BATIMI-993852 format. One record per residue (C-alpha): x, y, z; residue number from 1; residue in one letter. Coordinates in steps of 0.05 Angstrom, whole numbers. Example, Ala and Ser with C-alpha at 12.3 -4.5 7.8 and 13.67 -1.06 7.14 Angstrom:
BATIMI-993852
KERO        u        v        w     k   r
KERO      246      -90      156     1   A
KERO      273      -21      143     2   S
***
This chain:
BATIMI-993852
KERO        u        v        w     k   r
KERO     2234     1545     1871     1   M
KERO     2230     1536     1947     2   P
KERO     2232     1610     1964     3   G
KERO     2184     1634     1911     4   E
KERO     2120     1631     1953     5   Q
KERO     2152     1664     2013     6   S
KERO     2177     1721     1968     7   N
KERO     2107     1733     1943     8   Y
KERO     2078     1730     2013     9   E
KERO     2130     1780     2037    10   A
KERO     2111     1829     1982    11   M
KERO     2035     1820     1977    12   I
KERO     1987     1793     2030    13   K
KERO     1911     1789     2027    14   T
KERO     1861     1783     2084    15   Y
KERO     1786     1782     2092    16   D
KERO     1741     1805     2150    17   E
KERO     1765     1747     2193    18   E
KERO     1826     1788     2211    19   I
KERO     1779     1836     2248    20   F
KERO     1736     1780     2278    21   F
KERO     1794     1736     2301    22   N
KERO     1860     1773     2304    23   R
KERO     1843     1843     2327    24   L
KERO     1809     1863     2391    25   R
KERO     1752     1913     2398    26   K
KERO     1780     1972     2437    27   G
KERO     1851     1950     2420    28   G
KERO     1899     1982     2372    29   S
KERO     1937     1956     2312    30   F
KERO     1998     1981     2275    31   H
KERO     2002     1960     2202    32   P
KERO     2069     1931     2183    33   S
KERO     2059     1954     2111    34   N
KERO     2016     2000     2069    35   Y
KERO     1950     1970     2049    36   G
KERO     1881     1979     2020    37   Y
KERO     1817     1959     2056    38   I
KERO     1758     1951     2008    39   L
KERO     1692     1952     2045    40   F
KERO     1644     1903     2011    41   R
KERO     1590     1902     2065    42   N
KERO     1575     1924     2136    43   G
KERO     1607     1980     2177    44   T
KERO     1674     1988     2211    45   L
KERO     1694     2044     2259    46   E
KERO     1767     2061     2269    47   L
KERO     1799     2114     2312    48   E
KERO     1856     2154     2282    49   L
KERO     1889     2213     2318    50   N
KERO     1834     2214     2371    51   A
KERO     1778     2219     2318    52   V
KERO     1731     2161     2302    53   V
KERO     1716     2148     2228    54   Y
KERO     1663     2103     2200    55   S
KERO     1673     2062     2137    56   Y
KERO     1618     2029     2097    57   Q
KERO     1603     1990     2034    58   Q
KERO     1638     2020     1974    59   G
KERO     1692     2056     2014    60   D
KERO     1766     2044     2005    61   I
KERO     1814     2061     2062    62   L
KERO     1889     2065     2054    63   L
KERO     1924     2043     2117    64   I
KERO     1995     2064     2132    65   S
KERO     2051     2038     2176    66   P
KERO     2061     2109     2199    67   N
KERO     1995     2108     2236    68   N
KERO     1965     2073     2296    69   L
KERO     1892     2053     2290    70   Y
KERO     1843     2034     2345    71   K
KERO     1788     1984     2329    72   L
KERO     1724     2016     2357    73   V
KERO     1667     1975     2328    74   R
KERO     1646     1932     2270    75   Y
KERO     1579     1901     2250    76   T
KERO     1567     1827     2244    77   D
KERO     1556     1832     2169    78   D
KERO     1625     1864     2157    79   L
KERO     1658     1840     2093    80   Q
KERO     1725     1869     2071    81   V
KERO     1782     1854     2025    82   A
KERO     1849     1877     2054    83   L
KERO     1911     1880     2010    84   I
KERO     1978     1891     2046    85   S
KERO     2037     1913     2003    86   I
KERO     2111     1916     2019    87   N
KERO     2126     1980     1982    88   R
KERO     2201     1971     1979    89   D
KERO     2197     1902     1949    90   Q
KERO     2143     1925     1900    91   L
KERO     2187     1982     1876    92   R
KERO     2240     1931     1856    93   Q
KERO     2191     1897     1809    94   R
KERO     2147     1953     1784    95   L
KERO     2157     2024     1759    96   N
KERO     2092     2064     1764    97   F
KERO     2079     2123     1719    98   N
KERO     2071     2172     1777    99   F
KERO     2114     2231     1792   100   N
KERO     2141     2233     1863   101   R
KERO     2089     2279     1892   102   Y
KERO     2032     2241     1860   103   E
KERO     2060     2178     1894   104   A
KERO     2063     2214     1960   105   Y
KERO     1990     2236     1954   106   R
KERO     1969     2166     1938   107   I
KERO     2002     2134     1998   108   I
KERO     1984     2189     2047   109   N
KERO     1911     2203     2032   110   I
KERO     1891     2183     2103   111   E
KERO     1931     2242     2130   112   K
KERO     1876     2286     2101   113   N
KERO     1823     2240     2131   114   N
KERO     1797     2224     2062   115   N
KERO     1762     2160     2041   116   V
KERO     1772     2137     1969   117   I
KERO     1704     2129     1936   118   K
KERO     1702     2098     1868   119   L
KERO     1642     2092     1822   120   S
KERO     1601     2029     1834   121   K
KERO     1629     1998     1770   122   A
KERO     1702     2013     1787   123   D
KERO     1692     1989     1859   124   F
KERO     1663     1923     1834   125   K
KERO     1721     1915     1785   126   H
KERO     1771     1929     1840   127   T
KERO     1739     1877     1886   128   V
KERO     1740     1827     1829   129   D
KERO     1814     1841     1818   130   L
KERO     1828     1833     1892   131   S
KERO     1792     1765     1891   132   N
KERO     1836     1743     1833   133   Q
KERO     1898     1768     1869   134   L
KERO     1878     1728     1930   135   N
KERO     1866     1666     1886   136   Y
KERO     1934     1668     1853   137   Y
KERO     1969     1681     1919   138   L
KERO     1936     1620     1951   139   K
KERO     1940     1572     1892   140   H
KERO     2012     1553     1879   141   T
KERO     2002     1493     1834   142   D
KERO     2021     1531     1772   143   S
KERO     2084     1575     1776   144   K
KERO     2088     1593     1702   145   L
KERO     2078     1668     1695   146   F
KERO     2052     1671     1767   147   R
KERO     2093     1732     1785   148   E
KERO     2071     1769     1722   149   E
KERO     1998     1754     1737   150   I
KERO     2004     1777     1809   151   L
KERO     2041     1841     1792   152   L
KERO     1992     1859     1736   153   N
KERO     1932     1848     1780   154   L
KERO     1962     1891     1835   155   L
KERO     1982     1944     1784   156   S
KERO     1911     1948     1758   157   A
KERO     1883     1957     1828   158   I
KERO     1933     2013     1844   159   I
KERO     1921     2049     1779   160   Y
KERO     1845     2047     1785   161   I
KERO     1849     2077     1856   162   I
KERO     1903     2127     1836   163   A
KERO     1865     2151     1775   164   R
KERO     1804     2168     1817   165   D
KERO     1844     2198     1873   166   L
KERO     1888     2243     1830   167   L
KERO     1830     2266     1787   168   Q
KERO     1779     2281     1840   169   T
KERO     1815     2299     1905   170   N
KERO     1874     2341     1883   171   H
KERO     1895     2391     1830   172   P
KERO     1940     2366     1775   173   V
KERO     2012     2391     1776   174   F
KERO     2062     2390     1720   175   D
KERO     2111     2334     1730   176   K
KERO     2180     2347     1758   177   N
KERO     2170     2420     1775   178   T
KERO     2222     2451     1820   179   R
KERO     2172     2464     1876   180   K
KERO     2148     2393     1873   181   E
KERO     2219     2367     1878   182   E
KERO     2234     2413     1937   183   I
KERO     2170     2390     1972   184   T
KERO     2187     2317     1964   185   M
KERO     2258     2326     1988   186   R
KERO     2233     2366     2047   187   F
KERO     2183     2313     2067   188   I
KERO     2237     2259     2064   189   E
KERO     2284     2303     2106   190   L
KERO     2230     2317     2157   191   A
KERO     2216     2243     2165   192   S
KERO     2289     2228     2175   193   A
KERO     2310     2286     2220   194   H
KERO     2247     2308     2258   195   C
KERO     2274     2281     2324   196   K
KERO     2335     2326     2322   197   D
KERO     2315     2383     2277   198   E
KERO     2249     2419     2288   199   K
KERO     2265     2487     2257   200   E
KERO     2254     2504     2184   201   L
KERO     2323     2536     2178   202   K
KERO     2356     2467     2181   203   F
KERO     2314     2441     2123   204   Y
KERO     2322     2504     2082   205   A
KERO     2397     2501     2091   206   D
KERO     2397     2427     2070   207   Q
KERO     2360     2446     2007   208   L
KERO     2403     2509     1995   209   S
KERO     2341     2554     1993   210   I
KERO     2312     2608     2038   211   S
KERO     2260     2592     2091   212   I
KERO     2211     2636     2054   213   K
KERO     2220     2597     1989   214   Y
KERO     2214     2531     2025   215   L
KERO     2149     2552     2058   216   S
KERO     2122     2578     1992   217   N
KERO     2140     2514     1954   218   A
KERO     2109     2467     2005   219   V
KERO     2046     2509     2012   220   R
KERO     2038     2513     1936   221   T
KERO     2042     2438     1927   222   I
KERO     2007     2413     1990   223   T
KERO     1964     2471     2014   224   N
KERO     1992     2463     2084   225   V
KERO     2053     2495     2119   226   P
KERO     2118     2456     2123   227   P
KERO     2116     2457     2199   228   T
KERO     2057     2410     2196   229   R
KERO     2099     2356     2163   230   F
KERO     2152     2362     2216   231   I
KERO     2099     2357     2271   232   A
KERO     2065     2298     2237   233   A
KERO     2131     2259     2231   234   S
KERO     2147     2274     2304   235   L
KERO     2077     2253     2328   236   V
KERO     2083     2187     2290   237   N
KERO     2151     2174     2320   238   E
KERO     2125     2191     2389   239   A
KERO     2066     2143     2381   240   K
KERO     2112     2085     2361   241   L
KERO     2158     2097     2420   242   Q
KERO     2099     2103     2468   243   L
KERO     2078     2033     2447   244   L
KERO     2143     2007     2477   245   N
KERO     2123     1987     2548   246   R
KERO     2196     1991     2571   247   D
KERO     2204     2065     2554   248   L
KERO     2180     2118     2603   249   T
KERO     2149     2183     2579   250   V
KERO     2210     2220     2606   251   G
KERO     2257     2176     2566   252   A
KERO     2216     2185     2503   253   I
KERO     2216     2261     2513   254   S
KERO     2292     2258     2515   255   D
KERO     2296     2213     2454   256   H
KERO     2253     2261     2413   257   L
KERO     2294     2322     2432   258   G
KERO     2245     2360     2475   259   F
KERO     2271     2406     2529   260   S
KERO     2232     2370     2583   261   D
KERO     2173     2323     2594   262   Q
KERO     2124     2381     2601   263   Y
KERO     2142     2408     2532   264   A
KERO     2134     2339     2501   265   F
KERO     2066     2329     2536   266   G
KERO     2041     2396     2512   267   K
KERO     2062     2382     2440   268   F
KERO     2033     2312     2439   269   F
KERO     1966     2333     2468   270   K
KERO     1960     2390     2419   271   K
KERO     1966     2343     2360   272   H
KERO     1929     2281     2387   273   T
KERO     1882     2306     2441   274   G
KERO     1914     2259     2491   275   L
KERO     1970     2265     2540   276   S
KERO     2028     2217     2527   277   P
KERO     2011     2177     2590   278   R
KERO     1937     2171     2571   279   N
KERO     1957     2149     2501   280   F
KERO     2004     2097     2530   281   K
KERO     1950     2071     2578   282   N
KERO     1896     2068     2523   283   Q
KERO     1939     2029     2475   284   N
KERO     1963     1970     2516   285   I
KERO     1942     1915     2468   286   H
KERO     1977     1922     2401   287   I
KERO     1965     1877     2342   288   D
KERO     2003     1882     2276   289   T
KERO     1976     1864     2208   290   I
***
């Protein structure tokens, strides 16, 4: 089938450390086109996220997100990584994971809490071995019989190993399909879709047909953070993406995002990133996408 390989490559991509050596620039920024896992097999990598520099070393696993902008600060010459990039929408069409909705949200947004996934040495080794097999079957197209099944099962195993450790060690376990969990997920989705135009909790509470007090209580119970933080995070991510557009002025972006004026936008952006919009724009001139 002529389109088979391209379909796989659109859904799953694998990279090694050469992507950092050859495609990305030190001091430059990159914006992932998909969600992905970076498994650190050797060496050290430093990335800046939200004006804070984080260091990743052997045995660490970092989840990268298309909602974030990363700056490549430094890496050592002995860096060895395995990077798996996943088109989440295409994967959903082929696989149904046994996660409830909030568990899935926690898995794909661990970096919002600045957490690094740390598996046991044995589990990390198994995960690296699985990623090597995934890379092998992506690159070798001579045998197409059961190829999709092999790829999907390898990827499923990687995701379940990481999810098992993450959900057991970093977060409390919630009963599946509770009302507060459902409200939290619907709120997060609404905040992502409407943050540019709606910044007050009343809008979201009305959309969910609940009181502001109950909305705040539900979100805090499930996430341990106030709902306003999700609105701000969605707005900051949208602002960053627009600031990467060299044709848009800070004033135009302020208008697009529904701020009363450029000063209010600048104050909000600096509060959440530590940089003024103009400084952020100037410091992120070179953008690479992976």
